[in-house]
N, C-alpha and C positions, 0 to 999 in steps of 0.2 A: 504494500500500500504506500502511495506517495502522498505527501501532504505539504501544503505551502500556505503561509500567511498572506493575506491580501489586505494590508492596512487601510487602503483607500476606502474599502467597503466594510472594514472591521469584520472580515469573514475569513474562514479557512476553506481552501479549495482542495478537494481530495480526489485521488484516482484510486477507487476501490475495486477489488476483484469481484465483490458481490455488493453492488450499490444498494440493492433493495434491502438486504439484511442490515446494512449500515443505516439506511434511512429509518428503519424500524427503531433503531437505538437512538437516533437523532431526529425527533419529530420536527424540530425547527430547522429543517434543511430543504434543499430543492435540487432538482436534477440540473445538470449543466450539459449543454450541447457543445462540448469543447474536445478537441483532439486529445489533450493530455489529462484532463480532469473531468470527472462525471458527477461530482456532488459539491455543493457549496453550503456552508453552515455558518451561522453567526458565531463569531469568535468570543465566546464567553468563558468564564471560569468553569461553569458546569459542563460545557461542551468539551473543554480541554480535559477535565477529569474523566469523562466517559471514554474519550479516545485513549487516554493513558491506561485506563483500566482494561482495555482490550489489546494493550500492547503497542499502541501507536504513540510515538513520542511527539505529541503535539506541543507546540510552544504555548506558554501561558500568555494571556492578553497583555499583562503588564509590559512585556518585552516590546510591544508595538504601540500601545495606547497611552503610555506614561511619558510625561515630559521630563522626568528625573530632575526635580528642582534642586537648588542649592548652589554653593560656591564651587563645587567640584564635579568633574565629569566622572561617572561611575566606571570602575574597572570591570573587566569582563566577568571576573568571578563574583563581583558584587551583584551584577545583574542576574547571574545564575542563582545566587543565594536568595535574592528578593523574589525571583520567579518561583523558586522552590517553596518559600514560605507562604506565598499567596495560595498555593495549591494544597496546603496541609493545615488542618485545624489544630493539630497538636504535633509538634516536631522538635528536633534538636538542630542547633547550629553548632557544630563541633570544630569550627575553623580556629586556627591558632591566633593568639594575640598579635595584633598588628596587621591583620588582614582586612580590617574595615567592617567587622560584624555589625557595629553600631549603625552605620549609615545604611547598610543593606536592610537591616531590620526596620529602620524608620521609613525607608522608601516603600517597603512592602506594606507596612501599617498604613501609610498615607494613601497608597493606592486602594487598599480595602476601604478606608474611610471615604475617599472620594467617590467610590462606586457603590456605597451603601451597604457593604458587607459587615462593617463594624461601625460603632459610634465613637467610643473612647477607649484608650489603652492605659493600662497600669504597667509601669516599668518598676521592677524590684531589683535593686542593684546595691553593691557595696557602698557604704557611706562615702568612701573616698571618690566615687565617680558620679555622685548625684549632680553636682554643678559643673565640675571641670570636664566631665565626659558627656553625660547625657543631655543636660540642659544646654550646654554650649553646642553640642552636635545638632540638637533640634533647631537652635537658632541659625546655625550655619547651613543646615540641609533643608529644613522645612520652615522657612521664614513666615509662612502663612498660618502656621499652627501655634497654639498656645500651650505652654508647659507650666505645670505647677509642682513645685518641690514640696513633698509632704514630709516635713521634718520640724523638729522643735518640741514644744510641750504638746500634750494631748490636745489642748484647745487649738493651738496653732496648726496642728496636723488636720484636725477636723475642718478648720477654716480653709485650709489649702485644698481639701477635698471638695469643699463647697464652691470653689472657683469653677466657672464654666470653662474648663480647659479641654484640650484634646488628649494630652498626655499628663498623667500623674506619676511622679517619680518618688518612690518610697525606698528607704534603706531596708536591708535584709531583716534586721531585728524589729523593724516597724510592724511586721506581720504578727508579732507576738503581743502587740497592744490590742487588747480585746475590742474596745470601741472602734478602733480604726479598721480592724479586720471585719467586724460586723457591718460597718458602714460600706465597705467595699463589696462584701458579699451581697448586701441588700441592693446595690446599685445595678439594675439591669443594663444600664447604658455602658458600663465598663465590661466590654465583651471580648477584650484581648488582654492577656497577661504575659508580659515579657520578663522572664527571670534571667537576669544577667549574672555571670559567674555562678552558674547553677551548681557547680561542684561543691560549693559551700553548704549545700543542702543534701549532701550524699549520705548523711547519717540519719536514718529514719527515727532514731530514738531522741533526737534533739527537740527542744521546745519549739524552735522555729519551723522545723519540718512538719511537725504535727499541726502547728497553727496554720501553715500554708495549705496543707491538705484540707483542713476545715474551712478555710476561706474560699478555695476555688469552687467554681460551679461547673456542672457537667456541660452547660451550654457555651462555656467560654472557650475561645481559642487560647492555647497555651504554648508558648515558644520558649525553650530552654537554651541558653547560650553558655557554652564553656569550651575553652580550648584544651582543658585538662579534665576529661570526664572521669578518669580513673587514676587519680594522682598517687594513691597508696596501694590499691589492689583491685583486681577485676570485680570484686564484690561491690565496689563503689557504684557500679552501674545500676544495681538493683533498685535502690530507693528512687533514683531519677527516672528509671524506666517505668516505675509505678505511677509517676505523674503524667507520662506521655502515652505509653502503650502498655498498660498493666498485663495485657494478655500475652505479652512476649516474655514474661518472667513468671516463675512460680509465685504463689501467694506468700510464701515464707522465705525469709533470707537464708535460713539454714539449708533449705533445699538448693538454693542458688549457689551457696558457698560450696556445697558438695559437688555441684556441676562444674565449678570453675577452680576449685582449690583442692589440694591434697594435704591431709594431716600427716606430718612426719614425726610429731612428738605430741605430748599432752597439750602443749600451749602454742605449738608452731604449725602454721599452715603455709604452703607455698603454692603459687599458681600452677595449674595444669598446663601442658604445652599449648593447648588450643584455647586457653582461658580468655585471652583478650579478643579473640575472634568471636567467642560466645558473648562476651560483654558488648562488643560492637553490634552484634546482631540484635541484642536486646534493646539497644538504644536507636531504634528505627521508628519512623522515618527520620533520616538525618542527612545533612549536607556538611561536607568538610573540605576545607582548603588549607593546605600548608603554605607558609610564607614562601618557601622555596618553589612552590608550584605556580605562584602568582607572578608571572614574568613581567606584568605591567606595573607592579607595585614599585614605588621609589625605593632605593636601597635602605633608607633610614626613615622610620616613622616616629614622630614624637608624640607622647601622651603626657597628660598632667593628672595627678591624683592629689586630692585634698586630704589632709590629716587633721583630726581634732586634737586639742590640747587636754592634758589631764588637769585635774583640779589644782595640783601643785604647780604645774607650769603656768596656768592662768593667774594664780596668786602671785608668783614671782614676776610674771610679765607686768601685771598691774602695778606692783610695787616699783619696778624699774621705770615704767612709764611715768608714774607719779613723780619720781625723783628727777626724771629728765624734764618734766614740765616746770618744776621748781627751778631747776638749773637754767632753763631757757629764759625764765623771767628775770633772773638775777644777773646774768652775764652774757656777753657776746660769745656764741659758740663757734669755735673754729672747726675745720674739717677733720683735724687729727682727733680732737675730743669727740666729735660726732661719730667718727668711725669706731672709736673705742666703745662707745655706748651701744652702737648698732651691733657690734661684734658680740657683746654680752647678751643682747636680745636674741641674736641668732643662736647662741649657745643654749639659752633657755629653751628655745623652740625645738632644738635637737635633743635636749635631755641631759646636758652636762655643762656646768659652768665652772670656770677656772677661778680659784681663790688667788687674788692678787698678792697675798702675803706668802703663802706656802707654795704657790704654783701647782698645787694639787687640784684635781677636778672633783667637784661635788656632783654626784649623779642625782638627777631629778626623775621621778617616775615618767616614763615616756611610752607606755605600752600601746597607745593609740597610733602613734607614728610607726612603731615597730610592727604592728599588725598589718599596716598598709604595705610595708616593705615585704613582709612574708607573703602577702597576696601576690605581689609582683613576681617574686621568685617562683611561687607555685605555678603561675601562669606562663612562665617562660618555656620555650621549646628546647633550649640548650643551656649552656652554662651562663652565669650571671656575674656582671661586674657591678659593684656598688661603690660609688664615690662618696666619701665621708670627709667633709672639710675640717673636722675637729678631731684631733688625736684623743681628746678626753672621752669621746663616745665610742670610738672604733672598737676598743676591747670589750666594752659592755655589749655592743652589737654582736661581736664574735661569739660571746658566751650565749646570748639569746638565740641568734640565728643557728648556732652550732647544735642546739637541741633538736633541730629539724633537718639540717643539711651539713655536709662537710664544708669547712670554711678555711680560707687562707687569708692572712693579713699582710698587706704591703704598706708600710709607713716608715718614717725616719728611724724608728727603733730597731727595725729589722736590718741586719747586716746585708751587704751586697751578696755574699755567698748564700745566705738564707733566702734572699729574694730570688736569686737564680734557681734555687732548688724548688721553691714554691711555684714559680712560673713554669718550670719544666714539668712539674706534676700536673699543673692546671692544663698544660698543652697535651700531655701524653698519657694521662691516667684519668680514671673516672673522678677521682678526688684530688683537690677540692672542687666542689660544684659551684661555690660562691667565692669570689675574691672581694674583700673589703679593702679599698685602696684610698690612701690620701692622695689628693691631686698632685702634690709636689713630687711624688715618686713615679708618676706616670710619664716616664721619660720618652723622648724622641726615639723612634726605632723599636719600641716595645711592641710586640705582635701578640695580640690576645684574640685571634679570630675564632677561637673555640666558643666564645660567648656570642649570643645573639640578642642579649638584653643588657642595657646599661641603665642603672638607676642612680640619679643624683639624689642622695639622701637629703640634701639641702643645697641651696645655690652656692656657687663659689664666685668670687668677685672678678676673676680674670677671664676675659674672653679668650685669650691665647691658651690658657690652661684648659678651659672648657672644650675648645676645639681639639686640643691635643689629646684629651681624654677620649673623645669620640673617635679620633683617628686610631686609637689603640685597637679597636675592633673593626672599624670601617677602613679596611686596607686590603691590598692584594692578598689573596688566599682565603678571603671570607666567602664562604659558600652559602651562608644564611642571610635572609632578609633581616634587618636589624630594627630593634625598638629601643628608643631612648625615653625613659620615664622620669619626669620631674616631680618630686614630692614637695609640698608646701603646706604650712598650717596657718599662715597669716599673710595679709596683703603685702607686708614688707618683703617677704620671700618672693612673691610673684613679681613685685616691682624690681627686685634685684635680677631675677631671671631675664626680665625684659631689658633692663639696662645692659646687662652683659651681652645679650643677643644683639642689641643695637650698638654695641661698642661705645656706650655712653657713661662709663664709670669715670667720673671726674670729681673734683672737690665740690663743685656745685651740686652734682647729683647726690653725693653723700649727705650734704647739708639738706637737700630736699627730702631724702629719706628720713633724716632726723626730725625734720619739721612735720612730716606726715604722721609720725608716731605721737608727737606732743600735741598735735591739734585736736 
């Protein structure tokens, strides 16, 4: 059977071996007196699904009827992903980080809204991506749509849900707030749920997984997005499959564990040889693109993730800001003094501040920023470089990250011989998986192409250093598409990133940063 889209008439024209049988399946069709095609049918979502169900790979109408709004032209794999999503009520997007899952999903949702298939969408995502990823992406991609971030106090969240928006953006833990979940379930107009970084819901025993199951309705479309569906074991697929295609997995996790794992001792299980094939089969329907397969992607994609501050960090920040306000009223602030104060603020935001008397670092609870870093590492497809601008926090991070991944540290305390050993291990062995690096030691000529993800734990002042850091893995020999992630917890940090990017780090800009904090 031959099929061709005819965008001018919004129809599909078909050359069928048995046209009468096909017309019985497609009542909204007509015969064609054409040498190459004998049937024409309206190009609708329903028609496409019927044809695909009988084995005809008909294109989805979004491919020909959509204007693809926004600042960027979609890549080939993004069009395919959006096409796939429009055809499936419940599905997985398993593409790797950096492949543009966010835009693909938004375009698919927008097409469904425009054509009356859905009214409003709920996006459930990590706290770090509410504004910096999803809200910004909606603004850049779907300027005609309204987004409402559902975050803050319970009252603020309910007010945000009462906004007449197209997209509501809720953090993962927000589903555990009973009045919020009940309001969402009650709303028939919220008929699409997009679960970003869905692997964080892989444990069916958690409070948030149970709350999510209770919140979802049978009539809703549900799309799960994750580039790391089974980060720990093939059994991670079970809980996620229960949300999308429960018939593809047994009703009990124990049964699925026995299908995918072998018990080799009382407490140790290992995956069976075919375990991940079984897990992938359970997570269907799905679309997946690896960065390496997306030949039209730029070599480096940059993302931004927001971090919250702990109570202790907020308290110290407010105290420091108050002192700076008093100082600003009493004397003329010069660039050197301003830089010193801003440096202390940056240290507070990272989680370790230097005592000016002892030169020792005092650690401040910083688990919220740390959790975002761990998210980034988990989502990476290969090894990870983390640039940490302050020596005082790098060893604390090594200890915390080391609970989950093998870690190497490159800073001024590490001898040249030790650095060379760590770099050789990073390049030629599975461990370390993560390198925590001070930017000053990321020297010219250093080749770290085994990594595909670079995380700036906080901004650094020097544009030259920032470029050199990126060039450590964006260089000849790199086989992976690369992702650079910037973390920030305050407007000050985002201002520094912009200053460095624009090569505008001057005495005037430092004084401007100081002023922005004290106002």
